[in-house]
Residue, then its C-alpha position, 0 to 999 in steps of 0.5 A: m880566527g876569522f869572522t866566520q869562525a867567531c860567529d855562530r852561523q845561525e846567529l849570523t844569518k839572523f843578523i844578516i836577514l835583519i840588516f837586509i830587511m831593515k836597511p838594504i843599504v847597510l848590507k851593500l856597505f858591509y858586503l862580503p862574498f861569504l855573506k851572499v852564500i849564507v843569505m842565498k842558501e839559508a835565508k829563504l825569507n824575504q821582506d815581502t813574506l815577513q811583512a805579510l806575516i806581520l800583517f797577518v798576525r796583526k789582523l788576527n790579534d785585532e779580530c780576537k780583540n773584537g770577540a773572535l776565537v781562533v781554533v787550531e789543531g793542537q799545542r804545537d800550533a798554539r805555541a807557533l802562533e804565540s811565537i809570531g806574536f799572537k795574543g788572542d784566545l785559542f781553542l785546541l781541537c785535539h780530538n773529535e770529542s773536542l768538536v762538541k766542546l767547541a760548539s758550546e765554547a763558540e756561543r761565548y764568541k762573536k766569531i770563530i776563526l778556523l785556522l787548521d792545517l792546510d793539508k788533507k787532514g786539516r781540510a777535513l777537520t775544518k769541514k767537520a768543525a764548520i758543519i757543527l758550528q753552522e748548526k749552532n748558528s756560529k759565525i765562521d771565518l775561513f779568511f785567515r786560512r787563505e790569508l796564511a797561505k798567501a802571506s807565507k807564499g805556500r811555505v806553511r802547510h801546517i800551523e806549527e811551521l810558523n815557528r821558523f818565522g818566530d825569531y824574525l817576526q819578534n825582532l821585526t815587531y820589536f823594531d817596528s813598534 
């Protein structure tokens, strides 16, 4: 049985990415032709993207420690943020009646970070939420929507897509600590 048959391909890919990110020299020492194929085809992440996402989550957590509330569209978005290391307060904006609840909840926070999807529906919902929050004189932050697009290099259009980075970021933040 060969090395490639003995290892689960997904686990091998994660291992290779971690090695590549942590120690590029190690990858060169243990280079095998089939590894190049796996890294090129399946591992579409690079060190810059992962580092930018780590920084994104740290900034978001810092804002929450300073009294911010993060607003996402639904439960999957919340789980995706938690999978990449988010630890702050979340408000799930699942339905239109949630906008009224958001307005009353916003009074307890210094700042409201609108982190809704980067698609047409998300932009429309962001606009509605911003209008309602401005009427209540809440401080609104849209920086993190732009920052996520920049950090993921356009790969994330829906917050729930952050799930695919979760394993990598959890391992990196573990080693980074």
